[in-house]
Each structure stands twice: as C-alpha cells, then as structure tokens.
C-alpha positions in Angstrom: 22.3 16.9 -22.5 24.7 15.9 -19.8 27.2 13.0 -20.1 25.1 10.8 -17.7 22.0 11.5 -20.0 24.1 10.4 -23.0 25.2 7.2 -21.2 21.6 6.3 -20.4 20.6 7.0 -24.0 23.2 4.5 -25.2 22.1 1.9 -22.6 18.4 2.3 -23.1 17.1 5.1 -25.3 13.5 5.0 -23.9 14.8 5.2 -20.3 17.0 8.1 -21.3 14.1 10.0 -23.0 11.9 9.6 -19.9 14.5 10.8 -17.5 15.0 13.8 -19.8 11.3 14.4 -19.7 11.5 14.4 -15.9 14.0 17.2 -16.0 11.8 19.2 -18.2 8.9 18.7 -16.0 10.8 19.7 -12.9 10.9 23.2 -14.1 7.2 23.4 -14.2 7.1 21.7 -10.8 9.3 24.4 -9.2 7.2 27.1 -10.9 4.0 25.9 -9.3 5.7 25.8 -5.9 7.1 29.3 -6.3 3.5 30.6 -6.8 2.1 28.7 -3.8 -0.6 30.6 -2.0 0.2 31.5 1.7 -1.6 29.3 4.3 -1.7 30.3 8.0 1.2 28.1 9.4 -0.9 27.4 12.5 -3.1 25.2 10.3 -0.2 22.9 9.4 0.7 21.8 12.9 0.3 22.1 16.7 0.8 25.3 18.6 4.1 25.9 20.3 2.5 25.2 23.7 2.3 21.4 23.1 6.1 21.3 22.5 6.8 23.3 25.7 4.5 21.1 27.8 6.0 17.9 26.4 9.5 19.1 27.0 8.7 20.0 30.5 7.1 16.7 31.2 10.2 14.9 29.8 12.6 17.0 31.9 10.5 16.3 35.0 10.6 12.6 34.4 14.4 12.7 33.9 14.8 14.7 37.1 12.7 12.2 39.1 14.3 9.2 37.3 17.7 9.9 35.6 17.6 6.5 33.8 14.2 7.4 32.2 15.6 8.2 28.7 18.5 5.8 28.9 16.2 2.8 29.5 14.3 3.7 26.4 17.5 4.1 24.3 19.2 0.9 25.4 16.3 -1.1 24.3 16.2 0.7 21.0 19.9 0.3 20.5 19.7 -3.4 21.1 17.0 -3.9 18.5 18.9 -1.8 16.0 22.1 -3.8 16.5 20.1 -7.1 16.3 18.6 -6.1 13.0 21.9 -5.0 11.6 23.6 -8.3 12.5 20.7 -10.2 11.0 21.0 -8.3 7.8 24.8 -8.9 7.6 24.1 -12.6 8.1 21.7 -12.7 5.2 23.9 -10.7 2.9 26.9 -13.1 3.4 24.7 -16.3 3.5 24.0 -18.4 0.5 20.6 -19.2 1.9 18.2 -16.3 2.1 14.9 -17.8 3.1 11.8 -15.6 3.3 11.0 -14.6 6.8 7.5 -13.2 7.7 7.5 -9.7 9.1 6.0 -9.2 12.5 3.4 -6.7 11.3 0.5 -7.3 8.9 0.4 -4.1 6.9 -0.9 -3.7 3.4 1.8 -1.1 2.7 4.4 -3.9 2.9 3.0 -6.7 0.8 5.8 -6.7 -1.9 7.8 -9.9 -1.7 11.1 -7.9 -1.3 9.9 -6.8 2.2 10.3 -10.5 3.2 13.0 -11.8 0.9 15.6 -9.0 0.5 18.0 -8.4 3.3 18.1 -4.6 2.6 14.3 -4.1 2.5 13.8 -6.4 5.6 16.3 -4.3 7.5 14.6 -1.1 6.4 11.2 -2.4 7.4 12.3 -3.7 10.9 14.2 -0.5 11.6 11.1 1.6 10.7 9.0 -0.6 13.0 11.6 -0.2 15.8 11.6 3.6 15.4 7.8 3.6 15.5 7.6 1.5 18.6 10.2 3.7 20.3 8.2 6.9 19.5 4.9 5.3 20.6 6.5 4.1 24.0 8.1 7.4 24.6 4.8 9.2 24.0 2.8 6.8 26.2 5.3 7.3 29.1 5.0 11.1 29.2 3.5 12.1 32.5 1.9 15.4 33.6 0.0 16.3 30.5 -3.8 16.8 30.5 -5.9 14.2 28.6 -6.4 16.7 25.7 -2.7 17.4 25.4 -1.9 13.8 25.7 -4.3 13.1 22.7 -2.7 15.9 20.7 0.7 14.5 21.3 -0.3 11.0 20.4 -1.9 12.3 17.2 1.0 14.4 15.9 3.5 11.7 16.8 1.4 9.1 14.8 1.5 11.6 11.9 5.3 11.7 12.1 5.3 7.8 12.1 3.1 7.6 9.1 4.9 10.3 7.2 8.3 8.6 7.8 7.2 5.1 6.5 9.8 3.8 3.9 7.0 3.3 1.3 6.7 7.1 1.2 10.1 7.4 -0.4 11.0 6.2 -3.8 14.4 4.7 -2.9 12.8 2.4 -0.3 9.6 1.6 -2.1 10.1 -1.7 -4.0 6.7 -1.4 -5.7 7.6 2.0 -7.1 11.1 0.9 -8.1 9.9 -2.1 -9.9 7.2 -0.1 -11.7 9.8 2.5 -12.8 12.2 -0.3 -14.0 9.5 -2.2 -16.0 8.1 1.0 -17.7 11.6 2.4 -18.4 10.9 5.5 -16.3 7.5 6.2 -17.8 5.7 5.8 -14.5 7.9 8.5 -13.0 7.0 10.9 -15.8 3.2 10.2 -15.4 3.6 10.5 -11.6 5.3 13.9 -11.8 2.6 15.0 -14.3 -0.1 13.9 -11.8 1.7 15.8 -9.0 1.9 19.0 -11.0 -1.7 18.7 -12.0 -2.9 18.4 -8.4 -0.6 21.3 -7.2 -1.9 23.6 -10.0 -5.4 22.8 -9.1 -4.9 24.0 -5.6 -2.5 27.0 -6.0 0.6 25.1 -5.0 -1.0 23.3 -2.0 -1.0 19.5 -2.2 -4.4 17.9 -2.0 -4.2 14.4 -3.5 -6.8 13.8 -6.1 -8.7 10.6 -5.0 -10.9 10.0 -8.0 -11.0 10.6 -11.8 -12.9 13.9 -12.2 -13.7 13.0 -15.8 -15.3 9.7 -14.9 -18.7 11.1 -13.9 -21.0 14.0 -14.8 -23.3 15.4 -12.2 -26.9 15.4 -13.7 -26.4 12.4 -15.9 -24.2 9.8 -14.2 -24.7 11.1 -10.7 -27.6 13.1 -9.2 -29.8 11.9 -12.1 -33.1 11.1 -10.4 -35.8 13.1 -12.2 -37.2 16.1 -10.5 -37.6 19.9 -10.6 -36.2 22.9 -8.7 -39.3 24.3 -7.1 -37.9 27.0 -4.9 -34.6 29.0 -4.7 -33.2 31.6 -2.4 -29.6 32.7 -1.6 -29.0 29.7 0.6 -30.5 26.7 -1.1 -32.5 25.3 -4.0 -35.4 23.0 -3.1 -35.8 19.9 -5.4 -39.1 18.0 -5.7 -38.7 14.6 -7.3 -41.0 13.2 -9.9 -43.1 10.3 -8.5 -42.5 6.8 -9.8 -45.6 5.4 -8.3 -49.3 6.2 -8.9 -50.0 6.7 -5.2 -47.8 8.4 -2.6 -48.0 8.7 1.2 -49.8 11.8 2.4 -46.9 13.2 4.5 -44.0 14.3 2.4 -40.3 13.8 3.3 -37.8 16.6 3.3 -34.2 15.8 3.3 -31.3 18.1 4.5 -27.9 17.0 3.4 -24.7 18.3 4.8 -23.4 21.5 3.2 -19.7 20.6 3.6 -20.1 18.5 0.4 -22.8 18.4 -2.3 -26.2 16.8 -1.7 -25.8 14.1 -4.3 -24.1 11.8 -1.7 -27.8 10.8 -1.4 -28.3 10.4 -5.1 -25.3 8.6 -6.6 -25.7 6.1 -9.3 -29.2 4.4 -9.8 -28.2 1.2 -7.9 -27.0 3.1 -4.7 -29.2 6.2 -4.7 -31.1 6.6 -1.4 -33.2 9.4 -3.1 -34.3 7.2 -6.0 -35.0 4.3 -3.6 -37.2 6.5 -1.4 -39.2 7.8 -4.4 -39.7 4.2 -5.6 -41.2 3.4 -2.1 -44.0 5.9 -2.8 -43.0 9.1 -1.0 -43.2 12.7 -2.1 -39.7 13.6 -1.7 -37.9 17.0 -1.4 -34.2 17.6 -1.0 -32.3 20.8 -0.2 -29.3 21.6 -2.4 -27.1 24.2 -0.6 -25.3 27.0 -2.2 -21.6 26.9 -2.3 -20.8 30.2 -0.5 -18.1 32.8 -1.5 -16.8 35.8 0.5 -20.1 37.7 0.3 -21.6 35.1 2.7 -19.0 35.9 5.5 -21.7 37.1 7.9 -24.1 34.2 7.3 -24.6 32.3 10.5 -26.4 29.3 12.0 -29.4 31.5 12.5 -29.6 32.2 8.8 -29.3 28.5 8.0 -32.1 27.8 10.4 -34.4 30.7 9.4 -33.7 31.1 5.6 -32.8 27.4 5.2 -34.6 24.9 7.3 -37.7 26.8 8.3 -38.1 28.2 4.8 -37.8 24.8 3.3 -40.3 23.3 5.7 -42.8 26.0 5.0 -42.3 25.6 1.2 -43.0 21.9 1.4 -46.1 22.3 3.6 -47.4 24.9 1.1 -46.7 22.9 -2.0 -48.2 19.7 -0.7 -51.0 21.5 1.3 -50.2 19.7 4.6 -49.8 20.8 8.1 -47.0 18.4 9.0 -44.0 16.8 7.2 -41.2 14.3 8.0 -37.6 15.5 8.0 -34.2 14.0 7.7 -30.8 15.4 8.4 -27.3 14.0 7.6 -24.2 14.7 9.7 -23.9 18.5 10.3 -27.3 18.9 8.8 -28.7 16.5 11.4 -27.0 18.5 14.1 -28.7 21.7 12.8 -32.0 19.9 12.4 -31.8 19.1 16.1 -31.3 22.8 16.8 -34.3 23.5 14.6 -36.4 21.0 16.6 -35.4 22.7 19.8 -36.4 26.1 18.4 -39.7 24.8 17.0 -40.6 23.2 20.3 -40.0 26.5 22.1 -42.2 28.4 19.5 -44.9 25.8 19.7 -44.4 24.9 16.1 -45.5 21.3 15.4 -44.8 21.2 11.7 -42.4 18.2 12.1 -44.1 14.9 12.4 -40.9 12.9 12.7 -37.2 13.4 12.3 -34.5 11.0 11.0 -30.9 11.7 12.0 -28.1 10.2 10.1 -24.6 10.0 11.7 -25.5 13.0 13.8 -23.7 14.6 16.8 -25.4 16.7 19.4 -23.2 15.9 22.3 -19.6 17.0 21.7 -18.2 16.2 25.2 -15.9 13.6 23.8 -13.9 15.1 20.9 -12.1 11.7 20.1 -10.0 11.9 16.9 -10.9 15.5 16.4 -9.2 16.5 19.7 -6.1 17.9 18.0 -8.1 20.0 15.7 -10.5 21.4 18.3 -8.0 23.1 20.6 -7.5 26.9 20.5 -4.2 26.9 18.5 -6.0 25.3 15.5 -9.4 27.0 16.0 -7.7 30.4 16.4 -6.0 29.9 13.1 -9.3 29.0 11.4 -10.8 32.1 12.9 -8.1 34.3 11.5 -8.5 32.6 8.1 -12.2 33.2 8.0 -11.8 36.9 9.1 -9.3 37.5 6.2 -11.2 35.5 3.6 -14.9 35.5 4.8 -15.2 31.8 4.4 -13.6 28.5 5.5 -12.3 27.2 2.2 -13.2 23.7 1.1 -9.5 23.0 0.7 -8.8 23.5 4.4 -11.8 21.3 5.3 -10.8 18.4 3.0 -7.2 18.5 4.1 -8.2 18.3 7.8 -10.5 15.3 7.2 -7.7 13.7 5.2 -5.3 14.1 8.1 -7.6 11.9 10.2 -6.9 9.0 7.8 -3.6 10.0 6.5 -2.4 6.5 5.3 -5.7 5.9 3.4 -6.4 9.4 2.2 -2.9 11.0 1.7 0.0 8.6 1.6 -1.4 5.5 -0.2 -3.2 7.5 -3.0 -0.1 9.8 -3.3 2.2 6.8 -3.8 -0.1 5.4 -6.4 -0.5 8.6 -8.2 2.9 10.3 -7.9 5.4 7.3 -7.5 3.5 4.6 -9.6 2.1 7.0 -12.1 -1.4 5.5 -11.8 -4.6 7.4 -12.8 -7.0 8.0 -10.0 -9.9 5.4 -9.8 -13.4 5.9 -11.2 -15.2 5.6 -7.9 -18.4 7.6 -7.3 -18.0 8.0 -3.6 -14.5 9.4 -4.0 -15.7 11.6 -6.8 -18.3 13.1 -4.5 -15.8 13.4 -1.7 -13.6 15.6 -3.9 -16.5 17.9 -4.8 -16.4 20.1 -1.7 -18.0 23.4 -0.6 -16.9 26.3 1.4 -18.4 27.4 4.7 -19.4 30.9 5.6 -17.0 32.3 8.1 -19.5 33.2 10.8 -21.4 29.9 10.6 -18.1 27.9 10.7 -16.9 29.7 13.9 -20.3 29.3 15.6 -20.3 25.6 14.9 -16.6 25.1 16.0 -16.7 27.4 19.1 -20.3 26.9 20.5 -21.0 23.3 19.6 -17.7 21.4 19.1 -15.6 23.2 21.7 -18.0 24.4 24.3 -20.9 21.8 23.8 -23.5 24.4 24.5 -26.4 22.5 22.9 -26.0 19.5 25.1 -25.7 21.7 28.1 -28.9 23.6 27.1 -27.0 26.8 26.9 -26.9 27.6 23.2 -28.1 31.1 22.4 -30.2 31.2 19.2 -32.6 34.1 18.4 -32.0 35.6 21.9 -33.1 32.4 23.6 -31.3 29.4 25.2 -32.0 26.2 23.4 -30.9 22.6 24.1 -31.4 18.9 23.4 -33.8 18.7 26.3 -36.3 20.8 24.3 -36.7 18.2 21.6 -40.0 16.2 21.7 -40.3 15.1 18.1 -40.2 11.3 17.4 -36.7 10.5 16.2 -35.1 7.7 14.3 -31.3 7.9 14.5 -28.8 5.9 12.4 -25.1 5.7 13.3 -22.2 3.8 11.8 -20.0 1.3 13.6 -16.6 2.5 12.3 -17.5 6.1 11.8 -14.4 8.2 12.5 -16.3 11.5 12.1 -19.4 11.0 14.2 -18.7 8.2 16.7 -21.7 6.0 17.2 -21.3 6.1 21.0 -21.4 9.8 21.0 -24.5 9.9 18.7 -26.1 7.4 21.0 -25.3 9.4 24.1 -26.6 12.7 22.5 -29.9 11.0 21.7 -30.4 10.1 25.3 -30.7 13.9 26.1 -33.7 14.3 23.9 -37.1 14.5 25.5 -38.8 12.7 22.8 -41.0 9.8 23.9 -40.2 7.8 20.8 -36.5 7.4 20.1 -35.3 4.6 17.8 -31.5 4.0 17.5 -29.9 1.8 14.8 -26.2 1.0 14.4 -25.1 0.2 10.8 -22.0 -1.6 10.0 -19.2 0.3 8.1 -18.3 4.0 8.2 -19.6 7.5 7.9 -20.6 7.2 4.2 -20.6 3.5 3.3 -22.8 2.6 6.3 -25.4 5.1 5.2 -25.3 4.6 1.4 -26.0 1.0 1.8 -28.6 0.0 -0.8 -30.6 -3.2 -0.1 -29.8 -4.8 -3.4 -26.1 -4.8 -2.6 -26.6 -6.9 0.6 -23.2 -5.6 2.0 -23.7 -4.2 5.5 -26.1 -5.2 8.3 -27.3 -3.3 11.3 -27.8 -3.6 15.1 -31.2 -2.8 16.7 -32.6 -3.1 20.2 -36.2 -2.4 21.4 -35.7 -1.8 25.1 -34.2 1.4 26.5 -30.6 1.1 27.6 -28.5 4.3 28.4 -25.0 2.8 28.1 -23.9 2.3 24.4 -21.7 -0.6 25.2 -24.5 -2.4 27.0 -26.9 -1.5 24.3 -24.7 -3.2 21.7 -24.2 -6.3 23.7 -27.9 -7.0 23.9 -28.7 -5.7 20.3 -30.1 -7.9 17.6 -27.9 -8.1 14.5 -29.8 -8.1 11.1 -27.7 -9.0 8.0 -29.4 -6.5 5.6 -29.5 -2.8 4.9 -31.2 -0.6 7.4 -33.1 1.2 4.7 -36.2 -1.1 4.7 -36.4 -1.2 8.4 -36.3 2.6 8.5 -38.9 2.8 5.7 -41.4 0.7 7.7 -41.0 3.2 10.6 -41.4 6.1 8.3 -44.5 4.6 6.7 -46.2 4.7 10.1 -45.5 8.5 10.2 -46.7 9.3 6.7 -50.5 8.4 6.8 -52.6 7.2 3.9 -51.9 7.0 0.2 -53.0 9.9 -2.0 -52.6 10.6 -5.7 -49.0 11.1 -6.7 -47.9 14.7 -6.6 -46.2 16.1 -9.7 -43.4 18.6 -9.0 -44.9 22.0 -8.3 -44.3 25.0 -10.5 -45.3 28.5 -9.4 -47.1 30.1 -12.3 -44.9 30.4 -15.3 -41.7 30.4 -13.3 -39.5 27.4 -14.3 -36.4 27.1 -12.1 -35.1 24.2 -14.1 -34.7 20.4 -13.7 -32.9 18.5 -11.0 -30.1 18.7 -9.9 -30.4 22.5 -10.3 -27.6 24.9 -10.6 -26.1 25.2 -7.0 -24.8 21.7 -7.2 -22.5 22.7 -10.0 -20.9 25.7 -8.2 -17.1 25.2 -7.5 -15.3 26.6 -4.5 -14.2 30.2 -5.0 -13.7 33.3 -2.8 
C-alpha cells in the first residue's frame, strides 16, 4: 500500500478500499488488452487517400487565397480569448449567476455546465472547437461528393469522441457519482468495462442491454408453434392458430439474417407474429442459421434457392395451396425483391403478394453509409472474409454503432464505465445485441453488386446466369418505410418501389426509426403513419399530400392483406411429417451464438 493509499484510508476508509480495488482490477484490464485479437486496421478508419486528397485541397485553397487558414484561426482565437476572459470574470466575481448554454444537448444537462465557471469554459471551448472543425471541413473545395461525405463523417466522429463528457475529469455527472458512492461507481464501471472486453476478445463493444433480463423462448420469441422443416440455412416455424378459422392463403415471413428473427416476436404486447396469428392467419416464419466458417462459399443464390424458394415450396405443400403471401424485412426484403424478379422470369406465380418492411432496392444514394461503402472499407471487409470465411457479427454491430456513436457508443459507455450503471432491461436492445455472422461470399455480393454498384436497380444483376432487375417484378406490393430510419432511408425505399412493374404498389410511411416504426403494436398507440392513394413519383411531393393517421400501420396493412388471403377455412395445426418432431418454436437456430 502506497503512502497516498494510507492517507486516503485515514480520510475515508471506504474510498481508500475502492481505489485499492481499482488498482487490483487494472491488472486484469491490461491482461485483457494484451490478448486483444487483431483486427484489420483498415476497418477502424478511412483509407490514406482521403487524407491525401484533403491535404491537397487545403494546399490548393491556401495557394489561391493565402489568408484562407488565417481567417479561420483569427475567428477561433477570438472566441477562445472571449471565453477565457469570461471565465476569469466569473472566478473573481462574487456573483456567479447561471447562464444558459447556446446548445441544447442532453449530454450537458448537469447544473455545473451552467453554474460552474470551469465547466462553462470547458463546454464553450468544446463548442468552439467543434464549430471550427465543421467550418473548415465545409470550406474544403475540390473533393468529390463521396469524398466530401467521408470527410464530414470522420470529422464528426472526432468531434463526438472529444466531447468533455467522454472524459472522467470533465464529466460532472461521473465525478459526482464517484464522490457520492465513495469510488464504488468507478469499481463497478471498470468491472463492466473488463466484462465487455473479455466478451469480445479485447475489442470494445458496449453492452447495451442486460443479457440476463430475458430468455429466448419464454420471455421473448414465446408465441406457440412448431419447427416443421429444417435445412442447413433455415428452420421453418409454423405457428399454432389462436382462432377457429383462418384465411385460406398463408403468410410466410422472412426476417433479416443480420440479427435473429424474434425482432418480430418480442414480448406478447409488441409481437407482430402473435398479433398476425390472432387476426386469423396461418403464419410461417423463417429462422436463419448463424453461419460459421464452413459457410464461406454460401452466396445470395444459395439463400434464394435453398432459403426463399425452398421455404415457399414447403409452405405451399404443407397448406396444400398454389399461392402464398410473403413478407421481407430489411435485407430480407431486398432479397425477396430479387426472388420476385427471378420468379417472374421463370414464370412462377407462387407469390400472391409481397410486403416489404424498410427495404432498399435502389442504392444510388448511399447517404450515411457512404464512408463504409468506399473501396478502402469494402476491401478490408473482403480481406477479412477471405481469411475467416465470414463477416463476423462483431464487425457488423460495430459499424452500425458508428452511425449513431453518441447514442450507441459514448452515452452507454459513460453510463456503464464511468457511472457504474448496469445495462437496462430493454427487449429491443437485447435483440440488437444478439447478432449473427454473414457468410463471406454472400456479404461481398451484397456489398459489391447491390450497395456499391446498384446492379439490381440497373437491371444488371447476374443471378443463375441471367440478368435480373426491379423492372421484372409484377407482384402486388405493400411497402412500409420509417420516417427517421438511418439504415434504409424512406426516400430511397420509395424511389426503389417506383422501379417495380407491379400494377398495385402501396407505400406507407411510419413515424419513428428502423425498428421502432415497424414494431409498433396498435395497443401502444405510439406512432402514426402517412398514406396517399394517388401515384406521385417524387417522395417529397408524396409526403406533402399524404394523409396522416395517428395509429399503428398494422391494422391498415392487415386489411390489405385480408384481400389477398381469400376465404376462411378450418384452422391449420402445425404440420408434422410422419414421426419426425423437429421441436417447438423458437427452434434451435435462434440460440446459436456467433463463432468461427
């Protein structure tokens, strides 16, 4: 024990013990970091080319206007001096009235940001630094739109990373919590940090939800049903009817395989699956396998042939029908669109209708994904998939977190590591953390051919030795997008739908984001939707003339689906082939954890 530790023990024994505990934990912390797995550095930041291009643009601006940089600096210096003088005045003044900060930001709600001269100065200087960086980036000339978007993104990441709240010494909430708990919050925070590092081989992925709060199969994914088919790519779940009669045409749902299917079957009060069953539909849902390195050569063609088309045939056979209704969510909706194009070319009329949730088929505007869809990042992913056979769920989750770094990285990290708080018990966040790997071949096809090259929208995507495209699709389509979706922009979804040849195309815009706008049960009465009957090709004009309905889109969609589902028949009990019992829902694939 050092002399400083002894002094702390004499002043406050509990504080001294907690600080000693921190020293003990630090050994375990450094051990985890020393065993950190190696990640391709190109996945951690932009390629060297963006720095060269930016530097060149700055030098060119300086050559054309020598005062270019000086003008920026003088303004910055003036603000800095003004804030310093103001701080000095408050330090030596008897009166220290609270002054409202210029920015409304939930990171800076503690009273000390307004009342303390020190914290007020720190905040204003951070805001001045941020403004200077944003101004400098905006004034860069000579970059392409994509390089400009990359520069803006990575500079914003620097701004968010350098926020004073991210550092213990300039975070009044964390300091106050540590003081009131006599250092216990710091001990709990370091334990939380080590736990998250150990869970990801030394890489930091902030745990967003309490993993012990829910159990898949009882708390979540608990709608009764049976697994009625299984192959190497998916399990097919048929749900037990809750009504005496059901509609003749069954519904088959394809969830995204980046996460587990039970986003559609959370708790009973917000389960879309349970709600659909209660409306009188024979419902089937695909639960995708969580692939390991043995799936490295599985491509989109395999997901289409052994996944979609196999599942469609199984549902037709089980229900003894010629047509079914289908639904695809996110990447599964994109792939369902490919399937519809292929089926149209083959003359296969098995799909009576298709519902697309937050689905992109036109990737011409990459929006917030622009920094991640350039060759420096995609080349690094390709190298990763070649060496490991898969795109690990860790890489996928981290990339999506970068898009909302304040909400998905820094804020939860502060609460967990600085404040020592336990992650919340929130079903959506629990599901969000239950990711899946992607087969290497499939991931690269999706990133190269669809996201980067936009081949499907151009009707140039080669599948099964034939060109396919959105223009081939003639199936009636009901598409739902979400107003604040940062993954699948509603305007891009709207624009993609216009390329379909379907005579019946219904577009609905839900409030909220990629998940909350979809998992929006009617009994919660939380988010409404926009709808318009007449055809308008421009998304902005469409919304201006759209009717807003303050209720969930679920009942509106169900009325449309009812028209595609024919008459009522006796309820269908989940099918069992002979004596083969594949088990109850949610099956076994949903429990698979990511591994190589």
